[in-house]
N, C-alpha and C positions, 0 to 999 in steps of 0.2 A: 932197684926200685926203693924210693924213700918210704919210711914207715907211714908217713902221712898219706901218700898216694895208695899204698897197700891197704890202709884202713878205708879209704874212700871206695876203692874197687869192691870191697866186700858188700857195699850197699847196692851194687848193680849186678844181680845174678846173670843177666844176659851176657856179660863179659866172659862167663865161664863156658859158653857154648863154642862149638866148632862149626866151620863151614867147609864142607867137602874134606873133612878130616884134618883141617888146619885150624889152629886157634884163632878165634875172632880178634882182629885188630880193627877197631871201629874208629875211622878217621873222617867221618862225614858229619861232624857235629855242627858245622855252620848251617846245614840243612835241617837236622833234627838231632837233639841230644838224646841219650838214653835216660831212663827214668828210675830214680832210686826207690827202693822198697818203701821208704818213709812216705813217698808221694802216692804210690799206687795202693798202699794200705789205707790211705785216707779215703779212696774210693770205696773200699770194702766197708770201712767204718760208716760211711754215709749210707750206702745201700742196705747194709745189714742192720743199721740202728735207727736212722731217722729220715729215710727217703720220703720226701713230700714236696709239694710245690710251695713256693715262697710267697709271702705277703697276701695269701688268699684264703687261708684256712684258720678257723678259730678252734684249733686243736693243737695238742702238744707237739706232734711231729712237725707240723708246719711252722710252729713258733721256733722250734730248735733249728730247723733248716734255714729259716729267715735270719735268725741271729748269726748263724755261722756264715751265711752268704754275705751279709752286711759287714761282718768283721773281716771277711776276706778282702773286700774293697779297701777297708782301712789299712789292712796289713800291706797290700800291694802298693797302695799310695805311699805309705811310709817307706817302702823299699826303694822307690824312685825319687824320694825327697819332696813329695807333694804335701805341703803343710795343711792343705784344705781337706785332707782325708777323702772319704768316699764320694763327696760331692764333686771332686776333681778327677775321679777314676771311673771311667766307663769300661765295662767288660764287653769285649767284642769276640769274634771268632779268631782273629789273628791280626798281624800288622796291616795286611791288605785291607781288611774291613775297617780298621781304625783310620787309615788314610782316606778311604772312601767316605767315611762318616764326615770328615772335615770337608771333603769336596762337596758332598750333597747338602750338608748343613750350613756351610759358610760360603764356599766359592760359587757354586752354581746359582744360588739366589742373589748374590751381591755383586759378582764380577761382571764386567761388560767391556765393550770396545774402549780402548784407551788405557785399560788396566793391563798389568803385566804380572807374570809369575816367573820366578827365578828358581831354577834347580841346577843340577850338575850333570856332567857327562858320565859320572860313575853311578848314576841312579839305578836302583833295582826297578824292574818293570812295574812292580806294584805301585811305585810312585810315578815313574815316568809316564806310563800309559794313562794313569788317572789324570795327571795334569794336562796331557795331550787332549783328552776328551773334554776337560773343563774349558780349555782354550778353544777347542772346536765349537763347543756349544754356546759359549758366551761371547766369543770374539776377542777375548783377552790374548795378549801376546805371550808366547812361551820362550824364555831365554835360558841358555845353558852355560854355566861356568865351566871353563875348560879344565882338563886334567893335564898336569905336566908329565913329561916323559918319565919322571921318577915316581909317579903315582900319587901326587898331591893335587888338591884343588888349588887353582891359581887365584890367590886372594886379591891380587891387583886387578885381575880380570873381573872378579866378583864386584869389586868397588865400582868398576865402570858400568856394570849392569844394574846394580841396585840403586834406583833413583826414585823420585817421588811418584812415578807411575806404578811402582811395584806394590801389590797388595799382599803377596804371600811369597815367602822363601822356603824352599824345602831342601833339606840336606840330610844325607845319611851320617849318623854319628861315626860309624865305622863302615868301610867298604867291604862288601861280602866277597870281593874278588882280590883286591889289592892288600887288604889288611890295614889300610891307612886309617889312622885316627884323626878325624877332621877337627879343625878349630871352631867348634860350635859357638863358643862365646863371641868370637869375632864376627861370625855371621849374624848372631842375635843382635849385636850392637849395630851392624849395618842395616839390618831389617828394621829395627825399632827407630833408628834415626830417620829412615825413609817413611815411617808410619805404617810399615808392613808387619805381619805376624810371621813367626818362625815355626815351621813344623819339622821335627827331628824324627827321622826313621831310626829307631833304636833297636831294631831287630837283632843286630849283631853286638850291641853294646850292653843292653840290659843283662844278658847272660854272662858277660865276661869281665865287667869292671864296675866299680862303684858309680852310681848314677845319682845326680842331684839336679833335677829338672829346673829348679829355681835358680841355682847357682849358674847353670849354663845359659839361662835366659830363654828357655824353650816356652813357647806358648802352647804347643802341642807336642806330645811325645808318644810314638806308637811302638808297640812291641808284641811279641808272640810268646806264649807259654811253652810251646814244644821245643824251643831253642834254648830254654833255661831250666832244664831238668823237670819241666812240668808236662801236663798232658796236652794232646792235640785238641783242637776245637775251642781254644780259649786264648784270648789276647787282651791287651789293654790299650786304652787311650787316655793319657793324662791331658787335661785341658784346663787352662786358667778358668776359674769359676765364672768370671764376668763374660768370657767368650762363650762358654757352654750355655750360659743362661740366655744369651742373645741368638743362639743358633736354632735353626729349624730341626725337628727330629728327622732322622734318617729313615726309620721304619715306623709304621703305625699299627695299632692294635691294642691288645690287652696290656696291662701293667704300666704302659707309658702314658696313660690318660689319667686325668683327675676327675673330670666330670664330662658326661656325654649326653646330649639331647639329639633329636632328629635333625636339628639345625646346625649344631656346632659342638666342638669339643675343646677342652682345655687340657694342658699337659701336666704331667706329674712333675715332682721336683727332681733335682739331680741326685744320682746319675740315672735314675729309673726312666726319665724322659727319653733316654736313648737306648733302653733295653726292652724293646717290645716283645710281647709273648713270653712263654716260659723260657727263662734264661738257662745258660749252662751251669746249673747249680753245683753239681758234683765237681765239674771241671774248675769252677771258680774257687771252690774250697780247696781243691787239690793244688791250684796255682799258689794259694797262700802257703800251703805246706812246702811247695818248691822254694819259695823265697825264704821261708824259715830255714830250709836245708842249706841254701847258699849262704845265708847270713851266718849260720853256724860254722861253715867252712871259713868265712871271712872273704868278702869280695876283693880286698887287697891281695889276699893269698891267691884267689882265682886269677886275678890279673897277672900277678907275677909268675904263676905257674904256666899259664898259657904263653906269655911272652917268652919265657925261658925255652919252652918246647919249640916255638916258632923260630926263635933265633938259632937253636941247635939244628933244626931242619934246614933253614935257609942257608946257613953258612956252608953246610955240606952239599947242598944242591948247587949252590953257586960255584963251588970248587970243581964241578964236573963240566967238561968241555961240551957234552952233548945235551945239556939242560939249560933252558932259559926260564928265569923266574920273573915275576911281575910284582910291581909295587916297591915300597921303600926297601932299601938294602939293609944288610946286617948292621946291627948297632942302634938302629932307630926303633923305638918301642912300636909294636904293632899288636893287633889282636892275634889270637892263636890260630892263624891259618896261613898257608903258603900256596899260591897258585903257580903252576909251572907247566912246561911242555918238554918232552924228550924228542930230540931230533929224529925224524923219520918214523915216529910212532904216534899215530893219532890218539887223542885222549881217550876215546871210547875203547880202542884196542888195549891201551895201557890199563884202563880200569878193569877190563876182563882178565888180563894177565895177573893183576893184583888180587882180583877176586878169587882166582885159583889158589892163591896163597892165604885166603881168609882175610884179606885187607880191603876194607870198605872205604872208598874215596868217592868224590863226585867229579864227573867229567862232563864238559859241555860249556855253555855260555853263562850258566848260573843266573839266568834271568837278567842278564846285562848285555844284550846283543850290541847296542851302540858302543859300549865300552870296549868290547872285544874288537869291533870294527876300528875303533880308535887305536887299539894296540896292533891291528892288522894280523889278527889270528882268528881262526874260526871258532876256537874254544880253548879251554885249558883244563888241566887236572888240578883239583883243589884238595889238599889234605888239611883238615881242620881238627884241632885238638880241644880237649875239654879236661875237666877236673880229674878224670880217671886215667888219662893217657900218660905214657911214660917215654923216656928216651929210648928204652929198649924197643918200643913199638915204632919209633921213628927209624931206628936202625933196621928193623924188619922191612919197613917201606923202602929204605935206601938199598938194601940188599936185593929186593925184588925188582927194582928198576935197572939193576946191572944187566948189561947185554940185552936190553929190552927188545931189540930187533930180532935177535936169535930166539928169544922166548916167544915172540909173536909167531914166528915161523913154526915153531914146535906146537904152539897152541892151535894154529889153523890146520896143521897136518895131523892132528890127533883124530881119534875116531868120533869125535863129537860133530865134525863137519864132513860133508861128502867130499870125495876125491875131486869131483868136478869143480867145486868152489875153490879148492886149494889150487887146482890147475890154473884157474883164471887169476888167482892171486899171484902165482909165480910167473905166469905168462899172459898178462892182460892183452886183450885184443882191442883194436880201434881206439886207443888212447890219443888224445889231441883234439883238434878242431877241424872243421870243414871250411873251405874258402867261401862258398856261396850256398849255405844251407837253406832249405825251404823253411825250416823253423828251428828256433833255439829255445830250449826250456831249462830254466834254472831251478835248482832245488836248494833250499836253505832249511836244513833239518834242525829244529830249535831245541831238541832235548839233548843232543850229544855233540853239537857243533859240526855237523856235516855240511859241506858246501860242494855242489857239483853242477855240471851243465851238460845236457845232451844237445848234439847237433844232428839234424836229420835232413837228408836229401831225398826228395820224393819226385818220382816220375809223373808225367801227365796222367797216367792211368791209375795213380794212387799207390803204385808199388814203391816200397822203401828200397832205394838203391844203395844208399850208404848211410852209416851212422858213425858217430864218434862221441867221445865224452872226455871232459876235463873234470878233475876231482881234487878236492882238499878234504876228502871224506875218510872214514875209517876203512881198514883193509877189507872188511866184509862188504861194505857198500860199494867199494871200488870193484871188487871181484864180481858182484852181482851186476853192476853197470856193464862190465865187460861181457858177462854172460848174456845180458839182454840185447846188447848191440849185435852179437853174433846170432842170436836166436831170430831177431827181427829182419835181418837182411834178406831181401827177396819176398818178404811178406807184405801185406797191404796195410795202409794206415787204419783201415776199418778193423783189421785183426788186432792191431796194436791197441785200438780204442776198446776192444773187448777183453783185453787181458785181465784175468782175475785168478790169481793163484798159480800162474804158470811157473813162476820162479820156485815156489815151494814144491811144486810137482817135479821140476827138473832136478831139484836137490834131494828128492825123495824125503822131504821133511826132515832132513838131517842137519840140524843146527840147534844150538841151545835156545830155549825160550827167552833168555835174557837178551839175545841178539835178534829176535824176530823183527823188530822195527828196522834194523839195518838191512834185513833181507827183503822185506816187502816195500821199503821206502822207494827205491829206484823204479820199481814196477809201477807204483802209484804215480810217480812223476811222468813217466813216458806215456802211461795211459791217459792222464789228464792232457798232456801235450797233443796226443792224437785226437782226442775229442774236441779240443779247441780248434785244431786244424780243420776238422770236418765241419765245425760250426762256423768256419770263416774267420776265426780269430788268429790269423797267421801273424807270426812275428815273435818277438821275445816276450815271454811271460814269466811270472815268478810263482812258485808253488811253495807251500809249507807242508809238504807231505811228510 
């Protein structure tokens, strides 16, 4: 471990804890980073010394809180390169709210039929779903820039999509799955040449590399505090002043108003126009402390450190015959994350195996279901690194995925699971499909990347004669699906529709709480299928149980 990283780790006491007797190896930083003592001590200083509401009290504490909160806007604006200071920096709860602010303040009031929005196939749901809803409500067209097989946005395809009908282009600065660093400046030029504005999702870039919103040509830049050594519940939206001035407020109430009568109201100046009600005062001040901390480390150092760890992990993962990685290959700069799958081991199962060794990663679709569909995988495992991670921790990850299949078998045969579930794991019943099923019910489990399908054959008197299942799910869900098909054979559809906790009962409640969703999910799916059948909704349906 380098002296630099050793010194950084001293600022994060949580890294000294253990998980089930194993040292914590925290590799889930793309979801949420840990918080240094310099940041959480800022909370204590606020609440112990000058806790008060801002802009509302003619007393010392309110004045001190107001000055600190205003200075925090200026500091965060400086961090992302916004020369307009606080007037161009709106504090929100997170990246999602920042994107929604633009949607409600700009897109929904102004877009209509004949207009178009361009985004990408690698979009996070926070962006994709927002622009879907804008298109649905306004009649605007939604277009997607394709992602190439090597994990880049297809710039030539973007050029063909961004024309004079386009009002807004939205792109992630960095992919939260692929680690790709996108050519934002090129997209800014395309958007501006077409008369459109550019929104940049900076959730994965603001924490990991120097950001200059003006140099990149962003009209809006959204980010979250909890991904950049800051607290939860606070994020930011940079917006060009002239755009923010012309936008409608997202929320209404106190603070965002200037003058109110029974007939009309006028709005406060920037950024307060978009910060209705009591704002996240302590969180905003702590976010400024977080950017101070990162600037003290040096954002160039942060970028180089993350890329070095990602390259180290990627090279070693790609050398394994049983591992598939996603995104740009070794040698190309990427942010500090690597997404991968191990042959024969579902991501959720691998995450459990790693957790047994104190290693925290993220498994699932990472809020990018369409991108995973594009890659033809139900989900992936993501190891993401930050300023306190080390090559020794990457080695610990690599060692833990050795012989993952055997480790999974040992994990499921341990005393944490019932023997019945392990039996169905080792000897699944009713796998496959039926030729002429009475109903087919699909399940797409959105938090861990499970995909499965029940086939059910029902007699005229409502008796379930045969069941089968196909699965790209974790081992626990597959075993439970097998257990359910065996349990329901010979029972009635009505009994299936009334299932509520039967699986938990059959397993004697013997499974880790961390895996409860895997245990109850298949039961939820078959129960919903049975209820739809009884209601006359026969055929193929989709559930998000």
